[in-house]
C-alpha positions in Angstrom: 33.8 -143.8 -102.4 32.3 -140.6 -102.5 28.4 -139.9 -101.9 27.2 -136.7 -103.0 23.4 -135.9 -102.3 21.6 -134.9 -104.9 19.0 -132.5 -104.7 15.6 -133.2 -106.8 14.2 -130.5 -109.0 11.8 -128.2 -107.5 8.2 -127.2 -109.5 5.9 -124.0 -108.8 3.3 -124.3 -111.2 4.1 -124.8 -114.7 7.9 -123.9 -113.5 10.8 -126.0 -112.7 13.7 -125.2 -111.0 17.1 -127.4 -110.8 20.6 -127.2 -109.4 21.8 -129.3 -111.4 24.4 -128.0 -113.5 24.0 -130.0 -116.1 20.3 -128.6 -117.0 21.7 -125.0 -117.2 21.6 -123.4 -120.3 24.8 -122.3 -120.6 24.0 -119.7 -123.4 21.5 -118.0 -121.8 23.7 -117.6 -118.3 26.9 -116.2 -120.5 24.4 -113.8 -121.9 23.2 -112.3 -119.0 26.3 -112.0 -117.0 28.7 -111.6 -119.9 27.0 -109.2 -121.5 26.7 -105.5 -120.7 22.8 -104.8 -120.2 20.6 -102.7 -117.7 20.9 -106.0 -115.3 24.9 -106.8 -116.1 27.9 -104.8 -116.8 29.3 -107.2 -118.4 31.8 -109.4 -116.7 34.6 -110.7 -118.9 33.7 -113.8 -121.2 36.8 -115.9 -119.6 35.5 -115.5 -116.0 32.5 -117.2 -116.9 33.6 -121.0 -116.8 34.7 -120.1 -113.0 31.4 -118.6 -111.9 29.3 -121.9 -112.6 32.2 -124.0 -111.2 32.8 -122.2 -107.8 29.0 -121.6 -107.3 25.9 -123.3 -106.5 23.9 -122.7 -109.4 20.2 -122.5 -109.6 17.9 -122.7 -112.7 14.6 -121.7 -113.3 12.8 -123.3 -116.9 9.4 -122.6 -118.0 8.3 -125.2 -120.9 11.6 -126.5 -121.1 13.3 -123.3 -121.6 15.8 -121.7 -118.9 14.1 -118.3 -117.7 15.9 -117.6 -114.3 19.2 -117.8 -112.5 20.8 -117.5 -109.2 23.9 -118.8 -107.6 25.7 -119.3 -104.5 29.0 -118.6 -103.2 29.8 -120.6 -100.1 31.9 -121.9 -97.3 29.3 -124.2 -96.6 29.5 -123.3 -92.9 29.9 -119.7 -91.9 29.1 -117.5 -94.8 26.9 -117.5 -97.8 26.4 -115.0 -100.4 23.4 -115.0 -103.2 24.4 -113.3 -106.7 22.9 -113.1 -110.3 19.3 -113.4 -109.2 17.4 -113.2 -112.5 14.1 -113.5 -113.8 13.0 -113.0 -117.3 10.6 -109.8 -117.5 8.0 -111.7 -118.7 7.5 -114.4 -115.5 8.3 -111.6 -113.0 5.4 -110.5 -110.5 3.9 -114.3 -110.7 5.8 -115.7 -107.6 8.4 -117.7 -109.5 11.2 -115.1 -107.7 10.1 -115.8 -104.3 9.6 -119.8 -105.3 13.4 -120.0 -106.7 14.2 -118.6 -103.0 12.4 -120.7 -101.7 14.0 -124.0 -103.4 17.6 -122.2 -102.9 16.9 -121.8 -99.0 15.8 -125.5 -98.8 19.1 -126.9 -100.7 20.3 -129.5 -98.3 24.0 -128.3 -98.8 22.8 -124.9 -97.7 21.4 -125.8 -94.1 23.4 -124.3 -90.9 24.7 -121.4 -93.2 25.6 -118.8 -90.1 25.5 -115.3 -92.2 24.3 -114.7 -95.6 25.0 -111.8 -97.5 23.6 -110.7 -100.7 23.3 -107.0 -102.7 20.5 -106.0 -104.5 19.5 -102.3 -106.1 15.5 -103.2 -106.2 14.4 -106.2 -104.5 14.9 -105.0 -100.8 11.2 -106.3 -100.0 11.8 -109.5 -101.8 14.7 -111.0 -99.5 13.0 -109.0 -96.2 10.9 -111.8 -96.6 13.5 -114.2 -96.0 14.9 -112.5 -93.1 17.5 -110.1 -95.0 17.8 -106.9 -93.3 19.9 -103.5 -95.2 22.6 -102.7 -93.7 23.0 -99.1 -92.7 26.1 -98.6 -93.7 25.1 -99.5 -97.3 21.4 -99.6 -98.3 22.6 -102.2 -101.3 23.7 -104.7 -99.1 21.5 -106.8 -97.0 22.3 -109.7 -94.4 20.5 -112.2 -92.3 22.1 -114.0 -89.6 20.8 -117.6 -88.2 20.0 -117.5 -84.7 20.9 -120.9 -84.0 
C-alpha cells in the first residue's frame, strides 16, 4: 500500500492555486514553454511531457481558466530549483505572483529543502521577499539557503 499526501488547492481572492497535475491546462503550458515568445526560447515539443511528469507543478486559475504556472525540480531534501514562473500579463501587479509563491513554498513535500535556486531577469524583488539573494557571479541566479 502506498500513501501519497495530497496538497489541497489554495485561494487568493478570485484565484485558485493547485498542485494537482490533472487540473492543469496542458495546452496553455505547452504554448507557454514550447512556443517561442518574449518569455520562452521555445522548448522542443518532444521534451514537454517530461517537464510535467518530472516536476512539482503549480497552476493558477481565474474563473476556471489557467492564467499562471510554475514548477519545482527537486530531490526533496538538499535542493530545489524553481522554473517557469509565469502569470499572464492582465493578472500581474495584483499580488497573484506572491500568493503563488507562498502556495508553492507551503507544499508539504517541499518543506525542509536546504538550498533553493532560481533564475530571473527581472523579478528579483519578488524573490527577495522569500529570502533569495542574487549570486555575485551571475546576476540572473538567485539562491536561498535554509538555516536549519
